[in-house]
PDB file of N, CA, C and O in Angstrom:
ATOM      1  N   ARG A   1     100.059  81.526  74.512  1.00  0.00           N
ATOM      2  CA  ARG A   1      99.095  80.761  73.744  1.00  0.00           C
ATOM      3  C   ARG A   1      97.943  80.327  74.640  1.00  0.00           C
ATOM      4  O   ARG A   1      98.104  80.104  75.839  1.00  0.00           O
ATOM      5  N   ILE A   2      96.791  80.216  74.021  1.00  0.00           N
ATOM      6  CA  ILE A   2      95.594  79.763  74.719  1.00  0.00           C
ATOM      7  C   ILE A   2      95.088  78.518  74.000  1.00  0.00           C
ATOM      8  O   ILE A   2      94.880  78.536  72.787  1.00  0.00           O
ATOM      9  N   CYS A   3      94.894  77.454  74.743  1.00  0.00           N
ATOM     10  CA  CYS A   3      94.282  76.256  74.172  1.00  0.00           C
ATOM     11  C   CYS A   3      92.777  76.482  74.167  1.00  0.00           C
ATOM     12  O   CYS A   3      92.155  76.617  75.220  1.00  0.00           O
ATOM     13  N   ASN A   4      92.194  76.521  72.957  1.00  0.00           N
ATOM     14  CA  ASN A   4      90.755  76.775  72.888  1.00  0.00           C
ATOM     15  C   ASN A   4      89.989  75.639  72.208  1.00  0.00           C
ATOM     16  O   ASN A   4      88.839  75.811  71.805  1.00  0.00           O
ATOM     17  N   GLY A   5      90.629  74.490  72.088  1.00  0.00           N
ATOM     18  CA  GLY A   5      89.957  73.345  71.502  1.00  0.00           C
ATOM     19  C   GLY A   5      90.892  72.163  71.369  1.00  0.00           C
ATOM     20  O   GLY A   5      92.067  72.233  71.731  1.00  0.00           O
ATOM     21  N   TYR A   6      90.349  71.073  70.842  1.00  0.00           N
ATOM     22  CA  TYR A   6      91.110  69.842  70.681  1.00  0.00           C
ATOM     23  C   TYR A   6      90.721  69.183  69.365  1.00  0.00           C
ATOM     24  O   TYR A   6      89.568  69.251  68.939  1.00  0.00           O
ATOM     25  N   LEU A   7      91.686  68.550  68.735  1.00  0.00           N
ATOM     26  CA  LEU A   7      91.429  67.715  67.564  1.00  0.00           C
ATOM     27  C   LEU A   7      91.458  66.266  68.016  1.00  0.00           C
ATOM     28  O   LEU A   7      92.406  65.823  68.665  1.00  0.00           O
ATOM     29  N   LEU A   8      90.405  65.530  67.663  1.00  0.00           N
ATOM     30  CA  LEU A   8      90.313  64.123  68.014  1.00  0.00           C
ATOM     31  C   LEU A   8      89.752  63.374  66.820  1.00  0.00           C
ATOM     32  O   LEU A   8      88.600  63.568  66.434  1.00  0.00           O
ATOM     33  N   LYS A   9      90.573  62.521  66.243  1.00  0.00           N
ATOM     34  CA  LYS A   9      90.157  61.680  65.112  1.00  0.00           C
ATOM     35  C   LYS A   9      89.555  62.508  63.981  1.00  0.00           C
ATOM     36  O   LYS A   9      88.539  62.137  63.393  1.00  0.00           O
ATOM     37  N   GLY A  10      90.202  63.637  63.688  1.00  0.00           N
ATOM     38  CA  GLY A  10      89.771  64.489  62.583  1.00  0.00           C
ATOM     39  C   GLY A  10      88.664  65.472  62.916  1.00  0.00           C
ATOM     40  O   GLY A  10      88.274  66.263  62.058  1.00  0.00           O
ATOM     41  N   TRP A  11      88.154  65.445  64.122  1.00  0.00           N
ATOM     42  CA  TRP A  11      87.093  66.345  64.542  1.00  0.00           C
ATOM     43  C   TRP A  11      87.616  67.327  65.577  1.00  0.00           C
ATOM     44  O   TRP A  11      88.448  66.983  66.416  1.00  0.00           O
ATOM     45  N   GLN A  12      87.116  68.557  65.504  1.00  0.00           N
ATOM     46  CA  GLN A  12      87.512  69.554  66.494  1.00  0.00           C
ATOM     47  C   GLN A  12      86.400  69.717  67.524  1.00  0.00           C
ATOM     48  O   GLN A  12      85.221  69.783  67.179  1.00  0.00           O
ATOM     49  N   THR A  13      86.792  69.779  68.781  1.00  0.00           N
ATOM     50  CA  THR A  13      85.858  69.979  69.881  1.00  0.00           C
ATOM     51  C   THR A  13      86.440  71.000  70.842  1.00  0.00           C
ATOM     52  O   THR A  13      87.657  71.173  70.909  1.00  0.00           O
ATOM     53  N   ASP A  14      85.582  71.672  71.580  1.00  0.00           N
ATOM     54  CA  ASP A  14      86.078  72.629  72.572  1.00  0.00           C
ATOM     55  C   ASP A  14      86.047  72.047  73.981  1.00  0.00           C
ATOM     56  O   ASP A  14      86.353  72.736  74.954  1.00  0.00           O
ATOM     57  N   ILE A  15      85.676  70.779  74.083  1.00  0.00           N
ATOM     58  CA  ILE A  15      85.616  70.110  75.380  1.00  0.00           C
ATOM     59  C   ILE A  15      86.530  68.889  75.350  1.00  0.00           C
ATOM     60  O   ILE A  15      86.456  68.069  74.435  1.00  0.00           O
ATOM     61  N   LEU A  16      87.388  68.778  76.356  1.00  0.00           N
ATOM     62  CA  LEU A  16      88.265  67.620  76.469  1.00  0.00           C
ATOM     63  C   LEU A  16      87.410  66.397  76.789  1.00  0.00           C
ATOM     64  O   LEU A  16      86.629  66.428  77.740  1.00  0.00           O
ATOM     65  N   PRO A  17      87.542  65.318  76.012  1.00  0.00           N
ATOM     66  CA  PRO A  17      86.741  64.120  76.278  1.00  0.00           C
ATOM     67  C   PRO A  17      87.004  63.558  77.674  1.00  0.00           C
ATOM     68  O   PRO A  17      88.109  63.669  78.204  1.00  0.00           O
ATOM     69  N   ALA A  18      85.978  62.958  78.253  1.00  0.00           N
ATOM     70  CA  ALA A  18      86.084  62.417  79.606  1.00  0.00           C
ATOM     71  C   ALA A  18      86.900  61.136  79.649  1.00  0.00           C
ATOM     72  O   ALA A  18      87.571  60.869  80.646  1.00  0.00           O
ATOM     73  N   GLY A  19      86.857  60.349  78.601  1.00  0.00           N
ATOM     74  CA  GLY A  19      87.567  59.072  78.596  1.00  0.00           C
ATOM     75  C   GLY A  19      89.062  59.255  78.458  1.00  0.00           C
ATOM     76  O   GLY A  19      89.522  60.076  77.664  1.00  0.00           O
ATOM     77  N   ALA A  20      89.826  58.490  79.229  1.00  0.00           N
ATOM     78  CA  ALA A  20      91.284  58.617  79.226  1.00  0.00           C
ATOM     79  C   ALA A  20      91.886  58.296  77.865  1.00  0.00           C
ATOM     80  O   ALA A  20      92.835  58.958  77.444  1.00  0.00           O
ATOM     81  N   GLU A  21      91.357  57.294  77.169  1.00  0.00           N
ATOM     82  CA  GLU A  21      91.911  56.917  75.862  1.00  0.00           C
ATOM     83  C   GLU A  21      91.705  58.021  74.835  1.00  0.00           C
ATOM     84  O   GLU A  21      92.633  58.363  74.102  1.00  0.00           O
ATOM     85  N   ASP A  22      90.494  58.586  74.772  1.00  0.00           N
ATOM     86  CA  ASP A  22      90.245  59.695  73.846  1.00  0.00           C
ATOM     87  C   ASP A  22      91.043  60.934  74.229  1.00  0.00           C
ATOM     88  O   ASP A  22      91.583  61.615  73.358  1.00  0.00           O
ATOM     89  N   ALA A  23      91.124  61.230  75.507  1.00  0.00           N
ATOM     90  CA  ALA A  23      91.882  62.397  75.958  1.00  0.00           C
ATOM     91  C   ALA A  23      93.351  62.268  75.578  1.00  0.00           C
ATOM     92  O   ALA A  23      93.990  63.256  75.216  1.00  0.00           O
ATOM     93  N   ALA A  24      93.887  61.053  75.661  1.00  0.00           N
ATOM     94  CA  ALA A  24      95.294  60.823  75.312  1.00  0.00           C
ATOM     95  C   ALA A  24      95.549  61.053  73.828  1.00  0.00           C
ATOM     96  O   ALA A  24      96.673  61.372  73.438  1.00  0.00           O
ATOM     97  N   GLU A  25      94.529  60.897  73.000  1.00  0.00           N
ATOM     98  CA  GLU A  25      94.681  61.073  71.548  1.00  0.00           C
ATOM     99  C   GLU A  25      94.432  62.507  71.094  1.00  0.00           C
ATOM    100  O   GLU A  25      94.692  62.840  69.938  1.00  0.00           O
ATOM    101  N   CYS A  26      93.942  63.345  71.971  1.00  0.00           N
ATOM    102  CA  CYS A  26      93.631  64.725  71.603  1.00  0.00           C
ATOM    103  C   CYS A  26      94.890  65.524  71.307  1.00  0.00           C
ATOM    104  O   CYS A  26      95.920  65.373  71.963  1.00  0.00           O
ATOM    105  N   VAL A  27      94.777  66.367  70.311  1.00  0.00           N
ATOM    106  CA  VAL A  27      95.832  67.315  69.975  1.00  0.00           C
ATOM    107  C   VAL A  27      95.293  68.708  70.283  1.00  0.00           C
ATOM    108  O   VAL A  27      94.265  69.096  69.729  1.00  0.00           O
ATOM    109  N   PRO A  28      95.954  69.466  71.148  1.00  0.00           N
ATOM    110  CA  PRO A  28      95.437  70.795  71.489  1.00  0.00           C
ATOM    111  C   PRO A  28      95.483  71.752  70.302  1.00  0.00           C
ATOM    112  O   PRO A  28      96.404  71.711  69.486  1.00  0.00           O
ATOM    113  N   VAL A  29      94.479  72.604  70.224  1.00  0.00           N
ATOM    114  CA  VAL A  29      94.412  73.667  69.220  1.00  0.00           C
ATOM    115  C   VAL A  29      94.683  74.968  69.960  1.00  0.00           C
ATOM    116  O   VAL A  29      93.958  75.330  70.886  1.00  0.00           O
ATOM    117  N   TYR A  30      95.731  75.663  69.543  1.00  0.00           N
ATOM    118  CA  TYR A  30      96.147  76.873  70.239  1.00  0.00           C
ATOM    119  C   TYR A  30      95.830  78.123  69.436  1.00  0.00           C
ATOM    120  O   TYR A  30      95.851  78.123  68.205  1.00  0.00           O
ATOM    121  N   GLU A  31      95.539  79.175  70.162  1.00  0.00           N
ATOM    122  CA  GLU A  31      95.393  80.511  69.610  1.00  0.00           C
ATOM    123  C   GLU A  31      96.553  81.327  70.179  1.00  0.00           C
ATOM    124  O   GLU A  31      96.745  81.370  71.394  1.00  0.00           O
ATOM    125  N   SER A  32      97.312  81.963  69.319  1.00  0.00           N
ATOM    126  CA  SER A  32      98.454  82.759  69.779  1.00  0.00           C
ATOM    127  C   SER A  32      98.071  84.230  69.850  1.00  0.00           C
ATOM    128  O   SER A  32      97.442  84.777  68.945  1.00  0.00           O
ATOM    129  N   LEU A  33      98.466  84.846  70.942  1.00  0.00           N
ATOM    130  CA  LEU A  33      98.271  86.276  71.134  1.00  0.00           C
ATOM    131  C   LEU A  33      99.628  86.914  71.401  1.00  0.00           C
ATOM    132  O   LEU A  33     100.535  86.247  71.900  1.00  0.00           O
ATOM    133  N   PRO A  34      99.780  88.192  71.075  1.00  0.00           N
ATOM    134  CA  PRO A  34     101.052  88.846  71.364  1.00  0.00           C
ATOM    135  C   PRO A  34     101.319  88.892  72.872  1.00  0.00           C
ATOM    136  O   PRO A  34     100.397  89.104  73.660  1.00  0.00           O
ATOM    137  N   GLY A  35     102.545  88.700  73.259  1.00  0.00           N
ATOM    138  CA  GLY A  35     102.925  88.764  74.661  1.00  0.00           C
ATOM    139  C   GLY A  35     103.319  90.169  75.076  1.00  0.00           C
ATOM    140  O   GLY A  35     103.094  91.135  74.346  1.00  0.00           O
ATOM    141  N   TRP A  36     103.902  90.270  76.245  1.00  0.00           N
ATOM    142  CA  TRP A  36     104.364  91.560  76.760  1.00  0.00           C
ATOM    143  C   TRP A  36     105.609  91.339  77.593  1.00  0.00           C
ATOM    144  O   TRP A  36     105.787  90.276  78.188  1.00  0.00           O
ATOM    145  N   ARG A  37     106.461  92.335  77.635  1.00  0.00           N
ATOM    146  CA  ARG A  37     107.707  92.254  78.401  1.00  0.00           C
ATOM    147  C   ARG A  37     107.661  93.113  79.661  1.00  0.00           C
ATOM    148  O   ARG A  37     108.459  92.921  80.579  1.00  0.00           O
ATOM    149  N   ASP A  38     106.732  94.053  79.703  1.00  0.00           N
ATOM    150  CA  ASP A  38     106.615  94.915  80.887  1.00  0.00           C
ATOM    151  C   ASP A  38     106.152  94.082  82.069  1.00  0.00           C
ATOM    152  O   ASP A  38     105.329  93.180  81.919  1.00  0.00           O
ATOM    153  N   THR A  39     106.681  94.386  83.236  1.00  0.00           N
ATOM    154  CA  THR A  39     106.282  93.650  84.430  1.00  0.00           C
ATOM    155  C   THR A  39     104.857  94.026  84.831  1.00  0.00           C
ATOM    156  O   THR A  39     104.409  95.155  84.630  1.00  0.00           O
ATOM    157  N   THR A  40     104.173  93.059  85.393  1.00  0.00           N
ATOM    158  CA  THR A  40     102.834  93.303  85.943  1.00  0.00           C
ATOM    159  C   THR A  40     102.866  93.214  87.467  1.00  0.00           C
ATOM    160  O   THR A  40     101.833  93.381  88.115  1.00  0.00           O
ATOM    161  N   VAL A  41     104.025  92.955  88.039  1.00  0.00           N
ATOM    162  CA  VAL A  41     104.152  92.807  89.485  1.00  0.00           C
ATOM    163  C   VAL A  41     103.777  94.112  90.171  1.00  0.00           C
ATOM    164  O   VAL A  41     104.338  95.168  89.881  1.00  0.00           O
ATOM    165  N   GLY A  42     102.828  94.021  91.078  1.00  0.00           N
ATOM    166  CA  GLY A  42     102.430  95.170  91.867  1.00  0.00           C
ATOM    167  C   GLY A  42     101.454  96.117  91.197  1.00  0.00           C
ATOM    168  O   GLY A  42     101.037  97.097  91.813  1.00  0.00           O
ATOM    169  N   VAL A  43     101.076  95.853  89.951  1.00  0.00           N
ATOM    170  CA  VAL A  43     100.101  96.723  89.286  1.00  0.00           C
ATOM    171  C   VAL A  43      98.777  96.622  90.037  1.00  0.00           C
ATOM    172  O   VAL A  43      98.334  95.524  90.375  1.00  0.00           O
ATOM    173  N   LYS A  44      98.152  97.757  90.296  1.00  0.00           N
ATOM    174  CA  LYS A  44      96.929  97.777  91.113  1.00  0.00           C
ATOM    175  C   LYS A  44      95.695  98.259  90.362  1.00  0.00           C
ATOM    176  O   LYS A  44      94.582  98.193  90.884  1.00  0.00           O
ATOM    177  N   ARG A  45      95.890  98.742  89.137  1.00  0.00           N
ATOM    178  CA  ARG A  45      94.745  99.209  88.348  1.00  0.00           C
ATOM    179  C   ARG A  45      94.775  98.515  86.981  1.00  0.00           C
ATOM    180  O   ARG A  45      95.822  98.395  86.345  1.00  0.00           O
ATOM    181  N   TYR A  46      93.598  98.066  86.557  1.00  0.00           N
ATOM    182  CA  TYR A  46      93.489  97.339  85.291  1.00  0.00           C
ATOM    183  C   TYR A  46      94.069  98.139  84.136  1.00  0.00           C
ATOM    184  O   TYR A  46      94.779  97.591  83.293  1.00  0.00           O
ATOM    185  N   GLN A  47      93.772  99.425  84.094  1.00  0.00           N
ATOM    186  CA  GLN A  47      94.237 100.262  82.989  1.00  0.00           C
ATOM    187  C   GLN A  47      95.758 100.438  82.983  1.00  0.00           C
ATOM    188  O   GLN A  47      96.322 100.884  81.984  1.00  0.00           O
ATOM    189  N   ASP A  48      96.426 100.095  84.085  1.00  0.00           N
ATOM    190  CA  ASP A  48      97.884 100.198  84.135  1.00  0.00           C
ATOM    191  C   ASP A  48      98.592  98.917  83.674  1.00  0.00           C
ATOM    192  O   ASP A  48      99.817  98.897  83.560  1.00  0.00           O
ATOM    193  N   LEU A  49      97.833  97.860  83.411  1.00  0.00           N
ATOM    194  CA  LEU A  49      98.429  96.644  82.858  1.00  0.00           C
ATOM    195  C   LEU A  49      98.884  96.922  81.426  1.00  0.00           C
ATOM    196  O   LEU A  49      98.311  97.784  80.760  1.00  0.00           O
ATOM    197  N   PRO A  50      99.902  96.211  80.939  1.00  0.00           N
ATOM    198  CA  PRO A  50     100.282  96.361  79.532  1.00  0.00           C
ATOM    199  C   PRO A  50      99.087  96.049  78.622  1.00  0.00           C
ATOM    200  O   PRO A  50      98.266  95.188  78.939  1.00  0.00           O
ATOM    201  N   ALA A  51      99.002  96.744  77.508  1.00  0.00           N
ATOM    202  CA  ALA A  51      97.869  96.577  76.589  1.00  0.00           C
ATOM    203  C   ALA A  51      97.682  95.117  76.184  1.00  0.00           C
ATOM    204  O   ALA A  51      96.550  94.636  76.125  1.00  0.00           O
ATOM    205  N   ASN A  52      98.771  94.408  75.904  1.00  0.00           N
ATOM    206  CA  ASN A  52      98.641  93.011  75.485  1.00  0.00           C
ATOM    207  C   ASN A  52      98.181  92.106  76.627  1.00  0.00           C
ATOM    208  O   ASN A  52      97.553  91.077  76.378  1.00  0.00           O
ATOM    209  N   ALA A  53      98.478  92.468  77.857  1.00  0.00           N
ATOM    210  CA  ALA A  53      97.976  91.712  79.009  1.00  0.00           C
ATOM    211  C   ALA A  53      96.464  91.883  79.114  1.00  0.00           C
ATOM    212  O   ALA A  53      95.745  90.920  79.380  1.00  0.00           O
ATOM    213  N   ARG A  54      95.983  93.100  78.908  1.00  0.00           N
ATOM    214  CA  ARG A  54      94.538  93.342  78.929  1.00  0.00           C
ATOM    215  C   ARG A  54      93.849  92.594  77.785  1.00  0.00           C
ATOM    216  O   ARG A  54      92.769  92.034  77.971  1.00  0.00           O
ATOM    217  N   THR A  55      94.465  92.585  76.619  1.00  0.00           N
ATOM    218  CA  THR A  55      93.906  91.856  75.478  1.00  0.00           C
ATOM    219  C   THR A  55      93.809  90.369  75.790  1.00  0.00           C
ATOM    220  O   THR A  55      92.813  89.728  75.457  1.00  0.00           O
ATOM    221  N   TYR A  56      94.835  89.818  76.425  1.00  0.00           N
ATOM    222  CA  TYR A  56      94.835  88.408  76.823  1.00  0.00           C
ATOM    223  C   TYR A  56      93.681  88.119  77.791  1.00  0.00           C
ATOM    224  O   TYR A  56      92.940  87.154  77.603  1.00  0.00           O
ATOM    225  N   LEU A  57      93.534  88.942  78.806  1.00  0.00           N
ATOM    226  CA  LEU A  57      92.474  88.742  79.799  1.00  0.00           C
ATOM    227  C   LEU A  57      91.089  88.856  79.154  1.00  0.00           C
ATOM    228  O   LEU A  57      90.188  88.080  79.473  1.00  0.00           O
ATOM    229  N   GLU A  58      90.926  89.800  78.268  1.00  0.00           N
ATOM    230  CA  GLU A  58      89.638  89.978  77.594  1.00  0.00           C
ATOM    231  C   GLU A  58      89.327  88.803  76.674  1.00  0.00           C
ATOM    232  O   GLU A  58      88.166  88.422  76.523  1.00  0.00           O
ATOM    233  N   ARG A  59      90.352  88.230  76.062  1.00  0.00           N
ATOM    234  CA  ARG A  59      90.137  87.045  75.218  1.00  0.00           C
ATOM    235  C   ARG A  59      89.744  85.845  76.078  1.00  0.00           C
ATOM    236  O   ARG A  59      88.877  85.060  75.695  1.00  0.00           O
ATOM    237  N   MET A  60      90.382  85.706  77.240  1.00  0.00           N
ATOM    238  CA  MET A  60      90.015  84.625  78.158  1.00  0.00           C
ATOM    239  C   MET A  60      88.555  84.769  78.592  1.00  0.00           C
ATOM    240  O   MET A  60      87.831  83.777  78.681  1.00  0.00           O
ATOM    241  N   GLU A  61      88.127  85.991  78.860  1.00  0.00           N
ATOM    242  CA  GLU A  61      86.726  86.220  79.219  1.00  0.00           C
ATOM    243  C   GLU A  61      85.795  85.766  78.095  1.00  0.00           C
ATOM    244  O   GLU A  61      84.778  85.120  78.344  1.00  0.00           O
ATOM    245  N   ALA A  62      86.150  86.108  76.872  1.00  0.00           N
ATOM    246  CA  ALA A  62      85.313  85.758  75.722  1.00  0.00           C
ATOM    247  C   ALA A  62      85.241  84.244  75.530  1.00  0.00           C
ATOM    248  O   ALA A  62      84.169  83.700  75.266  1.00  0.00           O
ATOM    249  N   ILE A  63      86.372  83.571  75.660  1.00  0.00           N
ATOM    250  CA  ILE A  63      86.399  82.118  75.472  1.00  0.00           C
ATOM    251  C   ILE A  63      85.621  81.417  76.575  1.00  0.00           C
ATOM    252  O   ILE A  63      84.837  80.507  76.305  1.00  0.00           O
ATOM    253  N   CYS A  64      85.835  81.834  77.803  1.00  0.00           N
ATOM    254  CA  CYS A  64      85.217  81.158  78.953  1.00  0.00           C
ATOM    255  C   CYS A  64      83.779  81.596  79.195  1.00  0.00           C
ATOM    256  O   CYS A  64      83.005  80.865  79.813  1.00  0.00           O
ATOM    257  N   GLY A  65      83.419  82.770  78.720  1.00  0.00           N
ATOM    258  CA  GLY A  65      82.066  83.263  78.912  1.00  0.00           C
ATOM    259  C   GLY A  65      81.787  83.771  80.314  1.00  0.00           C
ATOM    260  O   GLY A  65      80.632  83.880  80.725  1.00  0.00           O
ATOM    261  N   VAL A  66      82.841  84.079  81.044  1.00  0.00           N
ATOM    262  CA  VAL A  66      82.699  84.632  82.393  1.00  0.00           C
ATOM    263  C   VAL A  66      83.688  85.785  82.550  1.00  0.00           C
ATOM    264  O   VAL A  66      84.747  85.783  81.923  1.00  0.00           O
ATOM    265  N   PRO A  67      83.347  86.776  83.388  1.00  0.00           N
ATOM    266  CA  PRO A  67      84.265  87.898  83.574  1.00  0.00           C
ATOM    267  C   PRO A  67      85.457  87.520  84.451  1.00  0.00           C
ATOM    268  O   PRO A  67      85.353  86.673  85.339  1.00  0.00           O
ATOM    269  N   VAL A  68      86.582  88.162  84.183  1.00  0.00           N
ATOM    270  CA  VAL A  68      87.746  88.067  85.059  1.00  0.00           C
ATOM    271  C   VAL A  68      87.598  89.209  86.053  1.00  0.00           C
ATOM    272  O   VAL A  68      87.841  90.371  85.726  1.00  0.00           O
ATOM    273  N   ASP A  69      87.198  88.863  87.262  1.00  0.00           N
ATOM    274  CA  ASP A  69      86.907  89.876  88.261  1.00  0.00           C
ATOM    275  C   ASP A  69      88.104  90.253  89.118  1.00  0.00           C
ATOM    276  O   ASP A  69      88.195  91.382  89.599  1.00  0.00           O
ATOM    277  N   MET A  70      89.025  89.310  89.312  1.00  0.00           N
ATOM    278  CA  MET A  70      90.189  89.574  90.153  1.00  0.00           C
ATOM    279  C   MET A  70      91.446  89.096  89.428  1.00  0.00           C
ATOM    280  O   MET A  70      91.460  88.033  88.808  1.00  0.00           O
ATOM    281  N   ILE A  71      92.498  89.905  89.523  1.00  0.00           N
ATOM    282  CA  ILE A  71      93.767  89.593  88.868  1.00  0.00           C
ATOM    283  C   ILE A  71      94.865  89.772  89.895  1.00  0.00           C
ATOM    284  O   ILE A  71      95.048  90.865  90.432  1.00  0.00           O
ATOM    285  N   SER A  72      95.595  88.709  90.170  1.00  0.00           N
ATOM    286  CA  SER A  72      96.714  88.792  91.095  1.00  0.00           C
ATOM    287  C   SER A  72      97.948  89.261  90.337  1.00  0.00           C
ATOM    288  O   SER A  72      98.282  88.719  89.284  1.00  0.00           O
ATOM    289  N   THR A  73      98.619  90.268  90.875  1.00  0.00           N
ATOM    290  CA  THR A  73      99.836  90.778  90.242  1.00  0.00           C
ATOM    291  C   THR A  73     101.048  90.637  91.147  1.00  0.00           C
ATOM    292  O   THR A  73     102.111  91.187  90.857  1.00  0.00           O
ATOM    293  N   GLY A  74     100.896  89.905  92.240  1.00  0.00           N
ATOM    294  CA  GLY A  74     102.011  89.689  93.149  1.00  0.00           C
ATOM    295  C   GLY A  74     101.591  88.810  94.307  1.00  0.00           C
ATOM    296  O   GLY A  74     100.447  88.363  94.386  1.00  0.00           O
ATOM    297  N   ALA A  75     102.527  88.571  95.198  1.00  0.00           N
ATOM    298  CA  ALA A  75     102.298  87.660  96.321  1.00  0.00           C
ATOM    299  C   ALA A  75     101.490  88.292  97.448  1.00  0.00           C
ATOM    300  O   ALA A  75     100.820  87.584  98.200  1.00  0.00           O
ATOM    301  N   ASP A  76     101.544  89.612  97.573  1.00  0.00           N
ATOM    302  CA  ASP A  76     100.839  90.276  98.664  1.00  0.00           C
ATOM    303  C   ASP A  76      99.362  90.455  98.332  1.00  0.00           C
ATOM    304  O   ASP A  76      98.979  90.602  97.171  1.00  0.00           O
ATOM    305  N   ARG A  77      98.560  90.440  99.359  1.00  0.00           N
ATOM    306  CA  ARG A  77      97.113  90.604  99.197  1.00  0.00           C
ATOM    307  C   ARG A  77      96.784  91.925  98.498  1.00  0.00           C
ATOM    308  O   ARG A  77      95.828  91.995  97.725  1.00  0.00           O
ATOM    309  N   GLU A  78      97.566  92.962  98.764  1.00  0.00           N
ATOM    310  CA  GLU A  78      97.322  94.272  98.160  1.00  0.00           C
ATOM    311  C   GLU A  78      97.668  94.298  96.670  1.00  0.00           C
ATOM    312  O   GLU A  78      97.283  95.227  95.960  1.00  0.00           O
ATOM    313  N   GLU A  79      98.383  93.298  96.205  1.00  0.00           N
ATOM    314  CA  GLU A  79      98.770  93.245  94.790  1.00  0.00           C
ATOM    315  C   GLU A  79      97.717  92.469  93.999  1.00  0.00           C
ATOM    316  O   GLU A  79      98.005  91.466  93.345  1.00  0.00           O
ATOM    317  N   THR A  80      96.506  92.967  94.086  1.00  0.00           N
ATOM    318  CA  THR A  80      95.369  92.346  93.423  1.00  0.00           C
ATOM    319  C   THR A  80      94.515  93.433  92.797  1.00  0.00           C
ATOM    320  O   THR A  80      94.190  94.431  93.441  1.00  0.00           O
ATOM    321  N   ILE A  81      94.158  93.237  91.552  1.00  0.00           N
ATOM    322  CA  ILE A  81      93.240  94.144  90.874  1.00  0.00           C
ATOM    323  C   ILE A  81      91.849  93.552  91.027  1.00  0.00           C
ATOM    324  O   ILE A  81      91.603  92.416  90.621  1.00  0.00           O
ATOM    325  N   VAL A  82      90.947  94.317  91.610  1.00  0.00           N
ATOM    326  CA  VAL A  82      89.560  93.881  91.754  1.00  0.00           C
ATOM    327  C   VAL A  82      88.731  94.703  90.779  1.00  0.00           C
ATOM    328  O   VAL A  82      88.509  95.896  90.989  1.00  0.00           O
ATOM    329  N   ARG A  83      88.278  94.061  89.718  1.00  0.00           N
ATOM    330  CA  ARG A  83      87.454  94.744  88.717  1.00  0.00           C
ATOM    331  C   ARG A  83      85.992  94.774  89.137  1.00  0.00           C
ATOM    332  O   ARG A  83      85.275  95.733  88.850  1.00  0.00           O
ATOM    333  N   ARG A  84      85.560  93.729  89.812  1.00  0.00           N
ATOM    334  CA  ARG A  84      84.198  93.631  90.333  1.00  0.00           C
ATOM    335  C   ARG A  84      84.289  92.704  91.531  1.00  0.00           C
ATOM    336  O   ARG A  84      84.812  91.594  91.428  1.00  0.00           O
ATOM    337  N   HIS A  85      83.789  93.154  92.647  1.00  0.00           N
ATOM    338  CA  HIS A  85      83.887  92.349  93.864  1.00  0.00           C
ATOM    339  C   HIS A  85      83.107  91.054  93.672  1.00  0.00           C
ATOM    340  O   HIS A  85      81.926  91.100  93.329  1.00  0.00           O
ATOM    341  N   PRO A  86      83.733  89.905  93.882  1.00  0.00           N
ATOM    342  CA  PRO A  86      83.069  88.624  93.587  1.00  0.00           C
ATOM    343  C   PRO A  86      81.952  88.256  94.549  1.00  0.00           C
ATOM    344  O   PRO A  86      81.166  87.358  94.250  1.00  0.00           O
ATOM    345  N   PHE A  87      81.856  88.918  95.691  1.00  0.00           N
ATOM    346  CA  PHE A  87      80.852  88.553  96.676  1.00  0.00           C
ATOM    347  C   PHE A  87      79.761  89.601  96.829  1.00  0.00           C
ATOM    348  O   PHE A  87      78.980  89.546  97.779  1.00  0.00           O
ATOM    349  N   LYS A  88      79.699  90.547  95.914  1.00  0.00           N
ATOM    350  CA  LYS A  88      78.655  91.578  95.986  1.00  0.00           C
ATOM    351  C   LYS A  88      77.717  91.441  94.813  1.00  0.00           C
ATOM    352  O   LYS A  88      76.767  92.214  94.688  1.00  0.00           O
TER     353      LYS A  88
END
């Protein structure tokens, strides 16, 4: 699930209020996406990720408005998918 908004006093917002009292009253609004059971550990190419994992990442990009350039698939440095180098 992805939290893509909040309900506060009958109103929906996509930004968590700054005040602690309002934030405590917020109810998260979730969007559910299909999951996946295939392991992603050690996957080194984006196209080799399970289809639902790619759908999840693409939805996160759409919600956040920024590209997902790097995806960690394990503890080792080599277990990283680099879609676009972040420093170039």
